[in-house]
N, C-alpha and C positions, 0 to 999 in steps of 0.2 A: 330182850337182848338182841343186838344186831351184829352181823359179821359179814366179811367178804370171804368167799370161798370159791374153789374150783371143783368141777365134777369130771373134767377131762383136761389133759395137757394141751397147750397151744398158746397162741399169742394172748397176752393178758387182756387186751382190749376185746377179745372175742370170747374168752372162756370165764372171765371173772364175773361173779354174780354177787349182788347185795341181798342178803337175807335179813329181813327186818324182824322176824319173830323166831329166832333160834330157840330151841328147847332150853329151859332153865338148867343151870349148872347143877351137878349132883351134890349130895351131902358130903362134907369133908371127912376124910379118914385122918387118923393120927399122923402128925408131922406134915400136914398139908395146910396151905393157905389159899384163900380166894382173893384174887387180885383184880382190881379194876384197872383196865388199860388206859393210861393217860395219853400216850403218844407213841407212834410207831412209824419210822421212815420207810420210804420206798428205796431199796438198794438195787443195783444191777443184778445181784445174786437172786433177788426175789423174782425178777422177770425170767431168769434162767430156770429157777425152781418151778415156776408156773408152766414154762415150756417143757419141763421134764428133762432138761439138759444139764442140770446141776449135779454135784457130786453125790447127792442122795435124791431118791424119788419117794414122795409120800404115798401112803395109801389114801385113795380118794373116796369120798370128797374130803377136802382139806382146806384149812385157812392159811394163807401165806403170811409173811412178815417175819424177817430174820431176827429182828431185835425190837425191844420195846421197854418202856418204863411204865410202872404201875404203882398202885397204892393198895396195901393190904386192907380188905374190908371185912374179912372174917379169918380167924386163925385158930389152928390147933397146934401152934408152935410157940412156946413161951417167949422165945427171944424175938419173935416177929409179931409185935402187937398191932392191933388195928391202927391204921394211920401211917405205918412204916412205908416209906417209899423204897421201891426195889427195881432193879433191872433184871431181866430174864436171861439166865445163862444158857439154858438149853435153847433149841430152836423155838423162837418166841410164839409163832402163830399169832403175831401181834395185831393183825387187822380185824380185831373183834373187840367187843366191849369188856369181856371178862374171861378169866381163866382160873382153873384150879391147878396148883403146882405143889410139888414136894419141896421141902425146905432147902434141899441141895440145888434146886433149879433157880433159886433167886439169890440176889446179893443186895443187901441194904445200901442205899446211897443217901447222902445228906440232902435236906431240902434246900440248902443254900445253892445247890446245883439246879439250874433251871430244868424244867421237864424236857426241854428240847435238847439240851446238852446231855442229859441222862439218857434220852431215847437214842441218841447217836453215839453213845459211849462204847457199846459192846464190840462193834465190828471194826470200823476204820482205825480209831486210835490204837486199839489192841493189836491189830495186824501190823501197823507201822512200828509199834513198840517192840513187838516180838522179832520182827525182821531186823531191826536195828541192833538188837541185843543177843540174838541166838546163834548167829552164823559166823561172825567175825568179832574179835575183841578190838574195837576201834580205839586208837589213842586220841587224845584231845587234838583237835585241829585236822583230823583225818577228813578226806573227801570221799563222798559216795555219789553214785550216778543213778538216776531213775528216769524212766519214760512214764507217760500218762501222769505227769506231775500235777496236772490240774484236776485229777480225780480226787475223790474223798480221801483215799489212802495217801495219795501223793501229797496233798496239802498237810496231812498229819505228819508225814515223814519230814517235810520241810521244817515244821514248827518244833517237833520233838528233837530232831537233829540239832537245830539251833540251840535249844535249851541244854542239850548235852555237850555242846562245844564242837560239833562236827559241821562240816561244810557240805553243801549239796550242789550238784550239777543236774539241771532239770530239763527234760525234753518235753515239748508240747506240740500238738498239731495246730492249735489256734494261737497265732501271735498276739491276739487281743488280750490274752490272759497273762502275758509276761509281767506287766507292771504290777498286777495284783499279787502274783506269786513273789515278786521281789519285796513287796511290802510285808508279806508274811515272814520273810527271812531267807528266801532263796539267794544263794551266792551267785549263781549264774543260771539264766534261763535261755534255752536255745530252741529253735524249731527242730522238729524230729525228722531231719533229712541229712543229706551229706554235708550241706553247708553248715548246719548246726553242729554236726560232729567235728568239723574243722575248727569251729569256734571253741568247742570244748577242749580239743587237743591243744589249741593255742593257750588256753587258760592253764591247762595242766603243765605244759612245757614251761610256761612262765614261772610256775611254782616248783618245777623240777620233780614232779610226782605223777602217780597214776592212782586210780581208785582201787581199793581192796574189796569193795562191795558194790553191787549193782542190783537194782530192783526192776523187774520186767513184768509189765501187765499187758503187753501188746503182742509180742511174738514177731515172727517174720524178720524182715530187714531191720526193724527197729531194735529188736533184741540183739541181732548180730552186730549192729554198729557199736553196742556197748563193749564188746570184747576188745576193740582197739583202744579203749580208754582205761583198761584194767591192768593192774599189776600182775606179774607172774604169781600163780597161786590164788588169784582173786576168786571171789564167789559171786555168781549171779543167781539171784533168787527169783523164781517165777511164781507169781501169785494170782495172775489173771490172764485172760486171753481175748482182750478187746478186739484185736485184729483178726481173730479166728485163723491165725497162721501158726504153724508149729515153730518151735525153737530149733534152728539148725546150727550146729556148732562145727565150723571148719576144723579138720583134723589138727592143723598146726596149733590151734589154741589148746587143744587137749594134750597133745604130745609134747610140744616145746614150751608151752606157756603154763601148763598144769592148771588151766582154768577149771573151776568146779561149778557144775550146774545143779542147783537144788530147787525144791518146790516148797511152798508154804500154804497151808490151809488152816485158818484159825479154828474151825470146828474140830479138827483133829487135835490141835493143841489143847483146847478146852476139855476134850474128853479124856486126855491123858495126864493133864496137870493136876497137882493136888489142890485142895481147897485153899491152903495157905498161899501157894504160888499165885493162884487166880486173884485172891484178895489183895495181895501185895501189889500186883501189877495195876489193878484198877484203882487202888488207893493213890498210887503215884500219878496216874493219869488224871484222877479227879483233882488232886492237889495242883497239877499243872493248869487245868482248866480254871479252877477258882483263882489262881494267880494271874489269869489272863494270858497265859503262854500257849494255849491251845484253843483255837476257835474253829467252829464249823458253821458255815452260813446256812441259813434256812430261807428257802424261796417262798414256800406256801405251807399253811396249816389248814387242812381240809377235813370235813366230816367224811365218814365212810361212803355215804350216799353220793358224794361227788367224785367217785373213783374214776369215771370216764374223763373228767376234766383233769384230774391228777395225772393220769397217764399221758394225756396230751401235753400237759405242762412240762413233763420230763424232756420232751423233744423240742421245746420252744427255744428259739435262738437267744432269748433274753433270760432264760432260766439261770439263776445264780444261787446255787445251793440246793439243799435237800427239800424234797416235798414230803411232808409228814401227814399221816392220818391222825386226827384227834377224835377218837371213837365216840366220845360223849359230847361233842360239839353240837 
């Protein structure tokens, strides 16, 4: 069995190691399954986890990989027979060939779902779904605002909002992605600067409205520009910090506009939600994927041994989609 692991925190390219002969997995206890990992993507959170700057720090040595899809190859759970395809609900440690998991740590998924859609199901679609449903009761036709619209979560927000009958104003740093996001269903795509904000304001003024909901994954000036686009009492949800700048809220928006700033972290939601709530959410997302209403592009599928190339691929100017590890390739 092989795996990628870290023995110290740091840049992934410097601390990630490929172990070709990892010790064989232990004997199963009751209510456990052995899962063969089929695919696991590289997410931005994985790189932060490796650096030691994520919301949790693992005990080292440790295997990264936030999410993964696998197949049950041995089971002591009657409802999870050998051959069942599952996604891993806890931190997946997915950059390895095999894992032993408790039955509560996995969720069965249909084989009609491709392994790549299943591998990317846990994080970005669920983050988008929860933010769209948990903070504001949006009526049909409502408009929301987001930055980092070309990110994995941003793309999911556009498609899920479209399916639910909501409109999106989307800010991006790279103008080359505008057409692609419009094809996904974005109502308006603007550059993330003052000129883009003025375009968004013109759109909102034309429709006589403001946004009740805003998603921020950047911080700094990008986050602050959103306040001018929001209704009184609107909610800004921060779920990322790509710009590594804090969210600064001018007093006027808090005092006179009653703008509310919230945060969202999917790991916390998954740890607090009931099994039924988790199942219902993922079933709705899987239905949307199978109907063609939610797509996440894949750039490369690579074996664990090609991790150096995989990390370089993330920074390539022509990278279009997720890079996934296929541990048994």
